[in-house]
C-alpha positions in Angstrom: 260.1 107.0 4.7 259.5 108.1 1.1 259.2 111.8 0.5 255.7 111.5 -0.9 254.4 109.9 2.2 256.0 112.5 4.4 254.4 115.3 2.3 251.1 113.5 2.5 251.3 113.3 6.3 252.2 117.0 6.5 249.3 118.0 4.3 246.9 115.8 6.3 248.0 117.4 9.6 247.6 120.9 8.1 244.2 120.0 6.7 243.1 118.5 10.1 244.2 121.7 11.9 242.3 123.9 9.4 239.3 121.5 9.5 239.2 121.7 13.3 239.0 125.5 13.2 236.4 125.3 10.5 234.2 122.8 12.4 234.6 124.7 15.6 233.3 127.8 13.9 230.4 125.9 12.4 229.5 124.5 15.8 229.7 127.9 17.4 227.5 129.3 14.6 225.0 126.5 14.8 224.1 127.5 18.3 223.2 131.0 17.2 221.4 129.9 14.0 218.6 127.4 14.1 219.6 125.7 10.8 223.3 125.5 11.6 223.2 121.8 12.0 222.1 121.4 8.4 225.6 122.7 7.4 227.5 120.7 10.1 226.2 117.3 9.2 227.2 117.4 5.5 230.6 118.9 6.5 231.2 116.0 8.9 230.3 113.5 6.2 232.7 115.1 3.7 235.4 115.0 6.4 234.8 111.3 7.1 234.9 110.4 3.4 238.2 112.3 3.0 239.6 110.6 6.0 238.7 107.1 4.7 240.2 107.8 1.3 243.5 108.9 2.7 243.6 106.1 5.2 242.9 103.5 2.5 245.6 104.9 0.2 248.2 105.0 2.9 247.5 101.4 4.1 247.2 99.8 0.6 250.2 97.7 -0.3 248.9 97.0 -3.8 249.0 100.6 -4.8 252.5 100.8 -3.4 253.5 97.9 -5.6 252.2 99.6 -8.7 253.9 102.9 -7.8 257.2 101.1 -7.6 256.7 99.5 -11.0 256.3 103.0 -12.6 259.7 104.3 -11.5 
C-alpha cells in the first residue's frame, strides 16, 4: 500500500471520529434549541459531499494512472 493512501485512510478515520463527536453535539443541542436542525441538515450535506469526494478519489484508477506518470 502506497504511503499516500495510508495517510489518506488515517486522516479519514481521524476526521470521521471528530465528525462523529461534532454531529453528536449538534444533535444534542438541536433538542434544546428549536432551530438546531437548521444547522444539522447543512452539516450532514457537507459530510456527505466530503465522503463522496474521498470515495471517488480512492476508487478512481484513471487518477492513479496519471499519478504514476508524474513520478
